[in-house]
N, C-alpha and C positions, 0 to 999 in steps of 0.2 A: 504494500500500500504506500502511496506517496506521502511525503512529509507534510503537505498542506491539509491532509485529512485528519481531523481530530478524533480522538476516541470519545465515545459517548458515555457520559456518567448520569446516573439517576439523580434527578433533582426536580424541584418544584419551581415553576415559573410564575412570576407576578404577572398581572395583566399588562403592565407596561413592558416587561421583558418579552412577553408573547407578541405584543403589538410590534415591538422592534423587529423581531424575527420575521413576522409576516411582511412588514414593510421592506426589509432587506431582500426577501425572496422576490416580492413583486417588483421592486426597483431593479433587481438584477435582470429580470426578464424584460423590463421596460427598456433598459439601456442596451440590451442585446437584441432588440427586435429589428435589426437591419434586414431589409428585403434581400432575399436570396433566390437562387434557382434550385428548387427541390429536385430537379431532374427532368423537368418538362421542357426546358429550353427557354422558359419565360421566368421573370422575376416576380415574386409575390412576398408580401409581408406575412409575418406569422398570424396577424389579426385576420388577414384575408383567408389564409389557409385554414385556420381554425373556424372561421365563420362558415366556410364551405363545408367543413366537416360537420359542424353543428346542424346545418341545413340537411346534409346527407343523412345524419342520424335522426332527424326529425322532419321528414318530408311533409310539406304542406303547412309548416310553421308560419306564423305571421310576424310582421315587424314588431308589433306590440309584445308578443310573447318573447321574442329575442331580446328586446329592450329590457323587459322585466328580468329575464334570466341573466343577462349580462350586467344589470345594474346601470344601464345607460339610458339616455333619452331616446325617444323614437327618432328625433332628428339626427342624432349621432349615428344610430344604427342605419338609418336611411342613406346617409353619406357613404357608409361602408358598402351597403348593398348596391348603390349606384355604380361604384367602382367595379364590383363583381359582375354586374350586368354588362357594363362597358367592356369588360374582359371576357364576356360570354361564358361565365362560370355558373351563373344562376339565371333562372327566369321566373316570372310571376304568372299566376293564373288568378283571374278575378272570380270571386264568389258569385255564383249565379243568383243568390238570394240577397246579396248586399254588395253593390258595386264599389263601396268604399273599402271592402275587405279583400286583401290579396294574399294568396298562398304562395310560399316560396319553395322552389325545387332546384336541384342542380342539373346542369346540362351534361352532355357526354364529356365535354372538356373539363367540367367541374368534377365529374367522376374520376377522370384520369388524375387530376391534381389531388383529389382526396386520397386515392389509393397510394400514390407515390409519397404524399405527405405523411400518411400513416406509417409507411415503411421508414421514412426519414426519422420520425419521432421515435419509433421503436429502437433505432440504432443510436440516434443522438441523445435522447432522454435516457435510453437504456444504459449508456455509458455512466451517467451520474447515478442512476438508481442502483446499478450493480455495485457501486462503491458502498452505497447505503445498505444494501442487502448483505454485504460482507460485515457490516458493523452491527446490524440489528437483525432480529429474527423476522421471518416472514409475517408472523402475527403482529409484531410491532410496526412493521412497514404498513401493513393493511390497516391497522388501527390508526396510524397517522393520517392515511388518506381518508378514512372514515370520518375522522375528526375534521379534516379540511372540508369534506362534503357538507357536514352539518354546519360548519362555520359559514360556508357560502350561503346555505339556506337561511341561516339566521341573519346574515348581513343583507341578503336580498330583502327579507321581510322588514328589517329596520330601515333600509333605504327606501322602500316603498312607502312606509309610514311617514318618513321624513319628507318625502316628495309630496304626499297628500297634504301634510301639515303646511308645507311651504306654499302650495297652491291655495290653500284656504287663507293663509296670511296675506298672500298677494291679492286675492279676491276682496278680502276685508279692506286692505289698503286702498284698492281702486274705488271701493264704495265710499270710503271716507273722503278721498280726494274729490270724487264727484259731488258729494254732499257739501264739501267745503267750497267748491267752485260754484255750486248752486246758491249757497248762502251769500257768497261774495257778489254774485250777479244781482241778488235781491236788494243789496245795500245801495 
């Protein structure tokens, strides 16, 4: 094992320490999200590749559902989806009962990217996870990912509640401003 790999010791983490670890992990992936050729001859960001994978795993998903699952706004997700459409990786089908609702699917080109990206992740991510598996039991590794899945679910719920609360505050602020303007006009 290489020198930069630490041995794992049993310990308890404070909330702040756990938050620091999660931020370090996410920041590491943010700074390494350079667009690359996964083997298709074209360059894609990891966000694009993982969004294609997500749509492949959930055919017929909507923008709203992806936004909720990713903890992003519909506008932010729509920007990503527009790029994927322009690159002919996904397509939309309009709901026959509701013309405002569109279902997302991957194209043949999207299927090719999805398959080769999955292989890339198996090798690339596998390199790191194999080091971890040499340091921890399979049960510990699986428990860590189970905790992360629960963490994501909890964070999504909290994020949704905060967004609803913010919308309500914005609505109340708009009503107060309109009331103030109305009162000023009466004077």
